C-alpha positions in Angstrom: -23.6 -10.8 4.1 -24.2 -9.1 7.4 -27.3 -7.1 8.2 -25.2 -3.9 8.2 -23.9 -4.9 4.7 -27.4 -5.5 3.4 -28.6 -2.1 4.8 -25.7 -0.3 3.2 -26.3 -1.9 -0.2 -29.9 -1.0 0.0 -29.0 2.7 0.4 -26.8 2.8 -2.8 -28.2 4.6 -5.8 -27.2 4.1 -9.4 -24.3 6.6 -9.1 -23.0 4.9 -6.0 -23.3 1.4 -7.6 -21.4 2.6 -10.7 -18.6 4.0 -8.5 -18.4 0.8 -6.5 -18.3 -1.3 -9.7 -15.4 0.9 -11.0 -13.5 0.5 -7.8 -14.0 -3.2 -7.7 -12.8 -3.5 -11.3 -9.6 -1.6 -10.3 -8.9 -4.3 -7.7 -8.3 -6.6 -10.6 -10.7 -9.2 -12.0 -7.9 -11.1 -13.8 -10.0 -12.6 -16.5 -13.7 -13.2 -17.3 -13.6 -16.5 -15.4 -12.6 -14.9 -12.1 -9.1 -16.3 -12.1 -6.3 -14.0 -11.1 -2.7 -14.1 -12.3 0.1 -13.7 -9.8 0.3 -9.9 -10.0 -3.4 -9.4 -9.6 -3.6 -12.0 -6.9 -0.8 -10.3 -4.9 -2.6 -7.0 -5.3 -5.9 -8.6 -4.2 -4.3 -10.3 -1.2 -2.2 -7.2 -0.2 1.1 -9.0 -0.4 4.0 -9.4 -2.8 4.4 -12.0 -5.6 7.3 -13.6 -3.8 5.0 -14.0 -0.7 2.5 -15.8 -3.0 5.2 -18.0 -4.4 6.4 -18.9 -0.9 2.8 -19.8 0.1 2.5 -22.0 -3.0 5.8 -23.8 -2.4 4.9 -24.5 1.3 1.4 -25.8 0.3 -0.4 -23.1 2.1 -2.1 -21.7 -1.0 -3.9 -23.6 -3.7 -3.5 -22.6 -7.4 -3.9 -23.9 -10.9 -1.1 -24.2 -13.5 -1.7 -25.7 -16.9 1.9 -26.8 -17.5 4.9 -27.0 -15.1 6.7 -23.6 -15.2 3.7 -21.9 -16.8 1.6 -19.1 -15.5 -0.2 -19.7 -12.2 -3.8 -18.8 -11.5 -5.5 -18.2 -8.2 -9.1 -17.8 -7.1 -10.3 -15.1 -4.6 -11.6 -17.9 -2.4 -8.2 -19.5 -2.2 -6.5 -16.2 -1.5 -9.1 -15.3 1.2 -8.7 -18.7 2.9 -4.9 -18.4 2.8 -5.1 -14.9 4.3 -7.3 -16.1 7.1 -5.1 -19.1 7.8 -1.9 -17.0 8.2 -3.7 -14.3 10.1 -3.5 -11.5 7.5 -6.3 -9.0 7.5 
């Protein structure tokens, strides 16, 4: 975290922290393990589900899938890395 980020966090009171937690929860936490399904991952990454699927097929984005054709799961780290690699901000 940057010095500016640390300074900002130190200025937050309980009400501010509660609001921040609520807004972060709205971004989509997927499940308790931190994995995001395709819809939540697309919302987190700021793209469409078809864009995620394209990135998966081209090998640009790592994901987990228990069975072929089953639900796919993404981590925020993988999504952030993909966004940086393709120049999304």
